[in-house]
KESENU-588342 format. One line per field, with one value per residue: x, y, z of N, C-alpha, C in turn. Coordinates in nm, 3 decimals, always signed. Layout:
BEGIN
n.x c(X  ...)
n.y c(Y  ...)
n.z c(Z  ...)
ca.x c(X  ...)
ca.y c(Y  ...)
ca.z c(Z  ...)
c.x c(X  ...)
c.y c(Y  ...)
c.z c(Z  ...)
***
This chain:
BEGIN
n.x c(-1.610  -1.519  -1.337  -1.181  -1.053  -0.901  -0.720  -0.569  -0.480  -0.343  -0.120  +0.002  +0.129  +0.321  +0.596  +0.589  +0.431  +0.444  +0.588  +0.417  +0.198  +0.299  +0.319  +0.042  -0.090  +0.020  +0.238  +0.133  +0.067  +0.224  +0.274  +0.021  -0.019  +0.181  +0.074  -0.165  -0.049  +0.077  -0.163  -0.259  -0.057  +0.087  +0.090  -0.018  +0.065  -0.001  +0.032  -0.165  -0.123  -0.354  -0.397  -0.144  +0.039  +0.327  +0.490  +0.570  +0.424  +0.452  +0.715  +0.711  +0.517  +0.668  +0.857  +0.722  +0.597  +0.623  +0.578  +0.488  +0.455  +0.210  +0.147  -0.102  -0.236  -0.409  -0.271  -0.016  +0.211  +0.243  +0.331  +0.571  +0.726  +0.724  +0.855  +1.109  +1.182  +1.172  +1.348  +1.520  +1.383  +1.154  +0.878  +0.561  +0.373  +0.052  -0.206  -0.507  -0.860  -1.033  -1.296  -1.326  -1.119  -0.822  -0.793  -0.794  -1.075  -1.040  -0.769  -0.569  -0.386  -0.348  -0.461  -0.439  -0.496  -0.398  -0.481  -0.630  -0.856  -1.075  -1.089  -1.261  -1.538  -1.736  -1.790  -1.914  -1.899  -1.625  -1.538  -1.674  -1.540  -1.273  -1.345  -1.412  -1.159  -0.999  -0.858  -0.985  -0.968  -0.808  -0.671  -0.766  -0.669  -0.759  -0.631  -0.705  -0.814  -1.047  -1.404  -1.540  -1.818  -1.922  -2.064  -1.945  -1.662  -1.667  -1.738  -1.524  -1.305  -1.392  -1.353  -1.098  -0.983  -1.102  -1.002  -0.751  -0.574  -0.531  -0.398  -0.173  -0.064  -0.016  +0.171  +0.383  +0.430  +0.471  +0.328  +0.068  -0.129  -0.482  -0.459  -0.406  -0.424  -0.665  -0.849  -0.860  -1.046  -1.293  -1.305  -1.312  -1.558  -1.730  -1.675  -1.816  -1.931  -1.753  -1.882  -2.065  -1.899  -1.769  -2.000  -2.061  -1.853  -1.887  -2.112  -2.047  -1.816  -1.911  -1.797  -1.595  -1.333  -1.294  -1.084  -1.038  -0.825  -0.659  -0.862  -1.057  -0.999  -0.838  -0.846  -0.808  -0.902  -0.992  -1.042  -1.149  -1.162  -1.390)
n.y c(-3.285  -3.498  -3.724  -3.647  -3.427  -3.527  -3.691  -3.476  -3.344  -3.546  -3.589  -3.335  -3.351  -3.537  -3.530  -3.469  -3.659  -3.909  -3.824  -3.618  -3.775  -3.938  -3.760  -3.649  -3.885  -3.940  -4.098  -4.352  -4.459  -4.649  -4.836  -4.947  -5.047  -5.268  -5.418  -5.513  -5.656  -5.867  -5.995  -6.101  -6.285  -6.613  -6.534  -6.636  -6.686  -6.439  -6.098  -5.794  -5.461  -5.214  -4.861  -4.788  -4.571  -4.362  -4.584  -4.666  -4.845  -5.065  -5.163  -5.267  -5.465  -5.634  -5.752  -5.960  -6.124  -6.415  -6.426  -6.256  -5.888  -5.676  -5.335  -5.111  -4.806  -4.490  -4.279  -4.167  -4.015  -4.099  -4.367  -4.312  -4.222  -4.422  -4.620  -4.521  -4.505  -4.775  -4.903  -5.131  -5.340  -5.592  -5.506  -5.472  -5.236  -5.101  -4.907  -4.811  -4.836  -4.867  -4.970  -5.114  -5.366  -5.459  -5.734  -6.096  -6.305  -6.470  -6.485  -6.357  -6.403  -6.269  -5.950  -5.605  -5.287  -4.967  -4.689  -4.586  -4.702  -4.552  -4.339  -4.423  -4.395  -4.591  -4.783  -5.033  -5.165  -5.164  -5.341  -5.558  -5.612  -5.662  -5.910  -6.070  -6.091  -6.231  -6.539  -6.862  -6.884  -6.681  -6.378  -6.070  -5.762  -5.455  -5.145  -4.856  -4.512  -4.467  -4.437  -4.362  -4.543  -4.464  -4.161  -3.935  -3.994  -4.003  -3.733  -3.593  -3.697  -3.609  -3.330  -3.305  -3.406  -3.199  -2.962  -2.985  -3.150  -3.028  -2.804  -2.911  -3.025  -2.793  -2.655  -2.847  -2.949  -2.718  -2.395  -2.435  -2.381  -2.370  -2.552  -2.869  -3.084  -3.038  -3.205  -3.458  -3.436  -3.435  -3.692  -3.833  -3.767  -3.902  -4.144  -4.462  -4.554  -4.734  -4.978  -5.009  -5.035  -5.276  -5.465  -5.420  -5.533  -5.795  -5.870  -5.911  -6.091  -6.292  -6.314  -6.129  -5.937  -5.678  -5.459  -5.207  -4.921  -4.669  -4.549  -4.592  -4.446  -4.539  -4.834  -5.181  -5.440  -5.761  -6.020  -6.339  -6.509  -6.756)
n.z c(+1.072  +1.324  +1.298  +1.062  +1.168  +1.368  +1.233  +1.110  +1.333  +1.471  +1.285  +1.305  +1.539  +1.564  +1.635  +1.908  +2.022  +2.172  +2.416  +2.523  +2.557  +2.773  +2.964  +3.005  +3.090  +3.328  +3.308  +3.282  +3.052  +2.880  +3.088  +3.135  +2.860  +2.872  +3.074  +2.944  +2.750  +2.899  +2.969  +2.759  +2.654  +2.579  +2.226  +1.894  +1.541  +1.278  +1.372  +1.410  +1.451  +1.506  +1.423  +1.439  +1.461  +1.549  +1.614  +1.867  +2.028  +1.883  +1.898  +2.137  +2.126  +1.929  +2.073  +2.209  +2.050  +1.795  +1.532  +1.230  +1.222  +1.133  +1.069  +1.105  +0.974  +0.910  +0.847  +0.636  +0.716  +0.992  +0.944  +0.809  +1.010  +1.187  +1.046  +1.017  +1.289  +1.378  +1.210  +1.197  +1.256  +1.115  +1.014  +0.885  +0.674  +0.654  +0.506  +0.619  +0.724  +1.040  +1.006  +0.801  +0.743  +0.561  +0.547  +0.511  +0.597  +0.926  +0.906  +1.094  +1.383  +1.614  +1.728  +1.803  +1.965  +2.078  +2.248  +2.006  +1.896  +1.980  +1.823  +1.604  +1.372  +1.376  +1.607  +1.654  +1.402  +1.372  +1.556  +1.476  +1.244  +1.342  +1.481  +1.252  +1.098  +1.265  +1.346  +1.444  +1.800  +1.788  +1.936  +2.098  +2.200  +2.358  +2.442  +2.597  +2.651  +2.901  +2.994  +3.277  +3.444  +3.667  +3.770  +3.894  +3.862  +3.610  +3.525  +3.637  +3.479  +3.242  +3.262  +3.310  +3.045  +2.897  +2.973  +3.119  +2.961  +2.700  +2.782  +2.917  +2.676  +2.520  +2.675  +2.700  +2.433  +2.280  +2.135  +1.914  +1.600  +1.686  +1.896  +1.879  +2.068  +2.173  +2.050  +2.158  +2.370  +2.236  +2.091  +2.344  +2.425  +2.232  +2.314  +2.422  +2.758  +2.990  +3.073  +2.871  +2.652  +2.710  +2.695  +2.434  +2.291  +2.413  +2.282  +2.020  +2.034  +2.233  +2.460  +2.683  +2.857  +3.067  +3.224  +3.456  +3.484  +3.668  +3.808  +3.623  +3.424  +3.230  +3.029  +3.000  +2.750  +2.679  +2.433  +2.298  +1.990  +1.939)
ca.x c(-1.628  -1.422  -1.229  -1.086  -0.970  -0.816  -0.607  -0.485  -0.428  -0.218  -0.032  +0.084  +0.189  +0.398  +0.718  +0.565  +0.316  +0.482  +0.632  +0.297  +0.102  +0.341  +0.277  -0.109  -0.136  +0.107  +0.333  +0.061  +0.002  +0.302  +0.243  -0.106  +0.002  +0.237  -0.029  -0.258  +0.022  +0.080  -0.297  -0.286  +0.048  +0.147  -0.002  +0.050  +0.010  +0.017  -0.024  -0.199  -0.172  -0.467  -0.362  -0.011  +0.089  +0.470  +0.555  +0.612  +0.376  +0.501  +0.831  +0.656  +0.463  +0.754  +0.933  +0.622  +0.553  +0.702  +0.542  +0.486  +0.379  +0.154  +0.106  -0.201  -0.271  -0.441  -0.184  +0.120  +0.307  +0.280  +0.396  +0.713  +0.802  +0.744  +0.956  +1.249  +1.199  +1.179  +1.403  +1.579  +1.250  +1.088  +0.743  +0.486  +0.288  -0.062  -0.279  -0.649  -0.949  -1.085  -1.430  -1.300  -0.986  -0.794  -0.742  -0.898  -1.142  -0.954  -0.613  -0.500  -0.387  -0.357  -0.504  -0.439  -0.505  -0.375  -0.511  -0.661  -0.992  -1.184  -1.124  -1.324  -1.665  -1.846  -1.736  -1.959  -1.849  -1.479  -1.530  -1.716  -1.416  -1.179  -1.379  -1.394  -1.039  -0.931  -0.860  -1.040  -0.875  -0.710  -0.690  -0.781  -0.648  -0.769  -0.578  -0.732  -0.875  -1.177  -1.506  -1.601  -1.955  -1.955  -2.079  -1.842  -1.531  -1.666  -1.731  -1.384  -1.226  -1.432  -1.297  -0.949  -0.964  -1.133  -0.923  -0.593  -0.494  -0.486  -0.310  -0.044  -0.001  +0.034  +0.286  +0.506  +0.449  +0.467  +0.205  +0.029  -0.254  -0.584  -0.405  -0.445  -0.444  -0.814  -0.927  -0.882  -1.172  -1.384  -1.301  -1.357  -1.714  -1.812  -1.658  -1.909  -1.890  -1.684  -1.962  -2.124  -1.793  -1.748  -2.125  -2.060  -1.754  -1.923  -2.229  -1.974  -1.729  -1.961  -1.725  -1.505  -1.288  -1.256  -1.013  -1.028  -0.706  -0.653  -1.004  -1.153  -0.956  -0.758  -0.891  -0.768  -1.013  -0.943  -1.156  -1.094  -1.266  -1.425)
ca.y c(-3.401  -3.529  -3.811  -3.573  -3.326  -3.629  -3.707  -3.361  -3.317  -3.632  -3.556  -3.206  -3.356  -3.660  -3.516  -3.462  -3.739  -3.991  -3.747  -3.553  -3.872  -3.979  -3.651  -3.635  -4.014  -3.953  -4.205  -4.485  -4.514  -4.756  -4.940  -5.011  -5.117  -5.376  -5.494  -5.579  -5.760  -5.976  -6.066  -6.203  -6.380  -6.584  -6.514  -6.715  -6.647  -6.292  -5.989  -5.675  -5.352  -5.099  -4.737  -4.804  -4.445  -4.352  -4.715  -4.689  -4.975  -5.169  -5.239  -5.345  -5.591  -5.701  -5.833  -6.054  -6.229  -6.496  -6.410  -6.133  -5.778  -5.566  -5.203  -5.045  -4.679  -4.426  -4.156  -4.207  -3.960  -4.187  -4.477  -4.279  -4.196  -4.565  -4.698  -4.481  -4.546  -4.931  -4.958  -5.256  -5.438  -5.618  -5.483  -5.441  -5.118  -5.095  -4.794  -4.858  -4.780  -4.979  -5.032  -5.194  -5.403  -5.517  -5.874  -6.213  -6.358  -6.587  -6.485  -6.294  -6.469  -6.140  -5.799  -5.518  -5.137  -4.899  -4.550  -4.559  -4.738  -4.466  -4.243  -4.478  -4.345  -4.687  -4.876  -5.166  -5.202  -5.186  -5.471  -5.671  -5.639  -5.747  -6.041  -6.137  -6.113  -6.300  -6.688  -6.923  -6.881  -6.556  -6.294  -5.925  -5.669  -5.329  -5.061  -4.720  -4.409  -4.530  -4.350  -4.442  -4.554  -4.372  -4.018  -3.844  -4.004  -3.948  -3.582  -3.543  -3.743  -3.514  -3.193  -3.318  -3.408  -3.088  -2.840  -2.991  -3.214  -2.910  -2.707  -2.971  -3.046  -2.654  -2.623  -2.939  -2.956  -2.585  -2.354  -2.465  -2.323  -2.440  -2.644  -3.009  -3.167  -3.031  -3.309  -3.568  -3.420  -3.462  -3.831  -3.883  -3.739  -3.998  -4.280  -4.527  -4.573  -4.856  -5.089  -5.026  -5.084  -5.421  -5.513  -5.413  -5.642  -5.930  -5.902  -5.968  -6.192  -6.381  -6.313  -6.012  -5.902  -5.531  -5.418  -5.062  -4.865  -4.515  -4.507  -4.624  -4.352  -4.609  -4.954  -5.293  -5.530  -5.872  -6.131  -6.443  -6.555  -6.899)
ca.z c(+1.116  +1.421  +1.230  +0.978  +1.252  +1.463  +1.163  +1.104  +1.464  +1.503  +1.195  +1.346  +1.692  +1.572  +1.704  +2.066  +2.050  +2.282  +2.534  +2.574  +2.615  +2.896  +3.068  +3.024  +3.150  +3.454  +3.285  +3.307  +2.903  +2.856  +3.197  +3.087  +2.736  +2.904  +3.145  +2.852  +2.667  +2.987  +2.993  +2.630  +2.607  +2.459  +2.109  +1.795  +1.415  +1.233  +1.463  +1.358  +1.532  +1.467  +1.462  +1.493  +1.492  +1.529  +1.614  +2.011  +2.083  +1.783  +1.943  +2.267  +2.059  +1.862  +2.173  +2.260  +1.933  +1.716  +1.372  +1.149  +1.271  +1.037  +1.130  +1.028  +1.025  +0.789  +0.824  +0.586  +0.801  +1.105  +0.885  +0.763  +1.139  +1.252  +0.972  +1.074  +1.430  +1.396  +1.067  +1.229  +1.269  +0.996  +1.009  +0.748  +0.699  +0.561  +0.520  +0.623  +0.855  +1.148  +0.998  +0.680  +0.746  +0.442  +0.573  +0.484  +0.715  +0.975  +0.868  +1.192  +1.521  +1.747  +1.693  +1.924  +1.926  +2.192  +2.231  +1.865  +1.856  +2.031  +1.704  +1.492  +1.361  +1.404  +1.704  +1.634  +1.270  +1.387  +1.640  +1.396  +1.151  +1.413  +1.490  +1.127  +1.043  +1.367  +1.321  +1.560  +1.889  +1.778  +2.055  +2.077  +2.303  +2.333  +2.544  +2.566  +2.750  +2.944  +3.029  +3.391  +3.463  +3.780  +3.684  +3.958  +3.799  +3.450  +3.516  +3.647  +3.370  +3.116  +3.291  +3.267  +2.909  +2.825  +3.030  +3.144  +2.853  +2.598  +2.858  +2.926  +2.541  +2.474  +2.738  +2.685  +2.309  +2.217  +2.082  +1.760  +1.578  +1.729  +1.993  +1.822  +2.177  +2.227  +1.978  +2.245  +2.436  +2.138  +2.094  +2.465  +2.436  +2.167  +2.343  +2.504  +2.908  +2.999  +3.082  +2.748  +2.562  +2.741  +2.660  +2.283  +2.254  +2.426  +2.191  +1.909  +2.049  +2.303  +2.582  +2.678  +2.989  +3.085  +3.356  +3.471  +3.549  +3.701  +3.847  +3.518  +3.316  +3.131  +3.032  +2.890  +2.742  +2.608  +2.388  +2.203  +1.891  +1.973)
c.x c(-1.505  -1.316  -1.130  -1.003  -0.872  -0.705  -0.516  -0.413  -0.311  -0.112  +0.064  +0.154  +0.277  +0.526  +0.722  +0.472  +0.353  +0.513  +0.518  +0.213  +0.161  +0.299  +0.126  -0.173  -0.078  +0.175  +0.264  +0.043  +0.092  +0.279  +0.112  -0.098  +0.080  +0.149  -0.112  -0.177  +0.038  -0.041  -0.307  -0.183  +0.053  +0.053  +0.072  -0.005  +0.050  -0.037  -0.049  -0.201  -0.253  -0.410  -0.228  +0.079  +0.243  +0.553  +0.609  +0.560  +0.441  +0.629  +0.811  +0.605  +0.567  +0.838  +0.855  +0.574  +0.645  +0.699  +0.548  +0.419  +0.343  +0.102  +0.016  -0.236  -0.328  -0.348  -0.050  +0.224  +0.354  +0.352  +0.546  +0.784  +0.819  +0.843  +1.090  +1.280  +1.241  +1.249  +1.477  +1.489  +1.193  +0.938  +0.688  +0.391  +0.176  -0.153  -0.422  -0.722  -0.996  -1.193  -1.430  -1.163  -0.957  -0.723  -0.840  -0.956  -1.060  -0.817  -0.515  -0.503  -0.398  -0.379  -0.524  -0.457  -0.490  -0.396  -0.559  -0.804  -1.114  -1.194  -1.207  -1.475  -1.760  -1.771  -1.789  -1.905  -1.688  -1.461  -1.565  -1.615  -1.308  -1.219  -1.372  -1.267  -0.950  -0.950  -0.926  -0.938  -0.788  -0.761  -0.693  -0.760  -0.672  -0.717  -0.630  -0.786  -1.010  -1.279  -1.577  -1.746  -2.016  -1.951  -1.983  -1.707  -1.549  -1.664  -1.592  -1.304  -1.264  -1.371  -1.178  -0.916  -1.016  -1.046  -0.774  -0.520  -0.459  -0.388  -0.166  +0.011  +0.054  +0.169  +0.424  +0.534  +0.472  +0.337  +0.198  -0.090  -0.374  -0.561  -0.460  -0.475  -0.597  -0.885  -0.936  -1.001  -1.288  -1.411  -1.335  -1.513  -1.785  -1.781  -1.765  -1.853  -1.835  -1.767  -2.030  -2.017  -1.770  -1.873  -2.107  -1.949  -1.802  -2.031  -2.160  -1.893  -1.792  -1.920  -1.609  -1.466  -1.245  -1.191  -1.002  -0.881  -0.711  -0.794  -1.089  -1.108  -0.901  -0.807  -0.804  -0.884  -0.954  -1.055  -1.076  -1.204  -1.285  -1.544)
c.y c(-3.430  -3.617  -3.742  -3.485  -3.419  -3.652  -3.606  -3.328  -3.405  -3.608  -3.439  -3.241  -3.469  -3.657  -3.516  -3.561  -3.826  -3.925  -3.682  -3.665  -3.924  -3.865  -3.652  -3.767  -4.028  -4.068  -4.338  -4.537  -4.631  -4.876  -5.025  -5.101  -5.262  -5.475  -5.574  -5.669  -5.878  -6.060  -6.149  -6.304  -6.504  -6.580  -6.588  -6.653  -6.509  -6.193  -5.869  -5.568  -5.237  -4.973  -4.732  -4.685  -4.438  -4.475  -4.725  -4.814  -5.078  -5.244  -5.319  -5.485  -5.679  -5.803  -5.959  -6.162  -6.303  -6.480  -6.280  -6.025  -5.690  -5.447  -5.131  -4.911  -4.607  -4.326  -4.215  -4.126  -4.043  -4.308  -4.441  -4.251  -4.334  -4.634  -4.666  -4.517  -4.689  -4.987  -5.092  -5.361  -5.473  -5.618  -5.443  -5.335  -5.125  -4.984  -4.848  -4.797  -4.903  -5.040  -5.115  -5.247  -5.486  -5.655  -5.986  -6.250  -6.485  -6.569  -6.423  -6.381  -6.384  -6.025  -5.712  -5.366  -5.068  -4.743  -4.493  -4.590  -4.634  -4.344  -4.287  -4.422  -4.437  -4.783  -5.015  -5.244  -5.241  -5.328  -5.585  -5.705  -5.716  -5.889  -6.118  -6.170  -6.199  -6.462  -6.751  -6.926  -6.773  -6.453  -6.141  -5.850  -5.523  -5.228  -4.906  -4.624  -4.459  -4.408  -4.406  -4.451  -4.465  -4.213  -3.922  -3.853  -3.966  -3.816  -3.524  -3.567  -3.635  -3.372  -3.203  -3.314  -3.275  -2.970  -2.856  -3.052  -3.121  -2.820  -2.769  -2.995  -2.911  -2.632  -2.711  -2.961  -2.828  -2.549  -2.389  -2.414  -2.411  -2.541  -2.789  -3.091  -3.141  -3.152  -3.430  -3.557  -3.481  -3.611  -3.898  -3.885  -3.838  -4.144  -4.341  -4.542  -4.717  -4.981  -5.121  -5.085  -5.216  -5.492  -5.527  -5.525  -5.777  -5.967  -5.947  -6.104  -6.319  -6.367  -6.201  -5.986  -5.762  -5.513  -5.279  -5.028  -4.732  -4.478  -4.511  -4.528  -4.412  -4.761  -5.057  -5.384  -5.644  -5.961  -6.226  -6.490  -6.718  -6.948)
c.z c(+1.207  +1.380  +1.157  +1.071  +1.328  +1.354  +1.143  +1.233  +1.499  +1.429  +1.248  +1.463  +1.694  +1.653  +1.865  +2.106  +2.177  +2.412  +2.596  +2.644  +2.763  +3.009  +3.102  +3.105  +3.278  +3.445  +3.280  +3.163  +2.885  +2.951  +3.170  +2.959  +2.790  +2.999  +3.044  +2.778  +2.783  +2.995  +2.885  +2.596  +2.678  +2.337  +1.993  +1.650  +1.389  +1.338  +1.381  +1.467  +1.461  +1.510  +1.533  +1.523  +1.460  +1.571  +1.769  +2.055  +2.010  +1.835  +2.062  +2.220  +2.007  +1.973  +2.237  +2.169  +1.847  +1.571  +1.315  +1.224  +1.147  +1.116  +1.055  +1.067  +0.909  +0.767  +0.744  +0.670  +0.920  +1.063  +0.867  +0.908  +1.211  +1.179  +1.009  +1.211  +1.444  +1.270  +1.101  +1.228  +1.147  +0.984  +0.880  +0.771  +0.583  +0.597  +0.530  +0.735  +0.919  +1.082  +0.862  +0.672  +0.622  +0.457  +0.547  +0.609  +0.764  +0.967  +0.987  +1.318  +1.634  +1.680  +1.805  +1.886  +2.061  +2.179  +2.092  +1.839  +1.905  +1.913  +1.589  +1.499  +1.410  +1.483  +1.679  +1.503  +1.281  +1.463  +1.569  +1.285  +1.217  +1.432  +1.373  +1.081  +1.135  +1.337  +1.447  +1.675  +1.892  +1.906  +2.019  +2.205  +2.279  +2.465  +2.504  +2.682  +2.791  +2.995  +3.148  +3.393  +3.562  +3.754  +3.759  +3.874  +3.656  +3.436  +3.545  +3.542  +3.241  +3.142  +3.253  +3.129  +2.840  +2.852  +3.044  +3.040  +2.753  +2.651  +2.870  +2.778  +2.492  +2.542  +2.720  +2.537  +2.216  +2.159  +1.931  +1.732  +1.621  +1.826  +1.955  +1.944  +2.216  +2.168  +2.074  +2.331  +2.350  +2.109  +2.231  +2.472  +2.356  +2.211  +2.454  +2.642  +2.891  +3.009  +2.957  +2.653  +2.588  +2.694  +2.495  +2.230  +2.274  +2.343  +2.061  +1.921  +2.148  +2.445  +2.570  +2.843  +2.985  +3.208  +3.355  +3.539  +3.586  +3.728  +3.709  +3.395  +3.194  +3.147  +2.942  +2.879  +2.648  +2.569  +2.304  +2.109  +1.906  +1.882)
***
């Protein structure tokens, strides 16, 4: 199962996670995160970060919000790393999965996920859960790898994810058994194309706005619960 392999792979590359992601995205990963936060600011109420990982995006979010930040991730190892990294910040840590969020209906003011939701086994269930826990007027921001609708760009992106990403990961992060960076291609393969992703969120929220970056290889998507 891809999801179990993803968890094992992520846990094995925690120390190199951020540095290698900068390299494979040509240092666009954080820039797109910031662009996404610019699109949704200001936000109110409790904030939840899905797939919070080692806490690198958590720090960016912290600088933009006034209320509490809850970091949700399935990996206990990721939480340990994030707690150490952001020890001076009063964040809350919850273990959970995207398809069944442990929050009350309408209890969240802002929910975001960066380079994480593509790992979910059921995208529709995940977006439905996000809509459920958001308060009326609550905002959702998705930042992730994109799958371009244009078949030429999509083919190029697929080849890059399959060949170059594992190579860059191995060279920059050191050799590891089975090269855990190869799992990114598997998660890319099950990702819906950008147009279909936008339509899926629109069907749940009623309205959504998707912006492509890096020729559609990265995307930001925003929606508001009305």
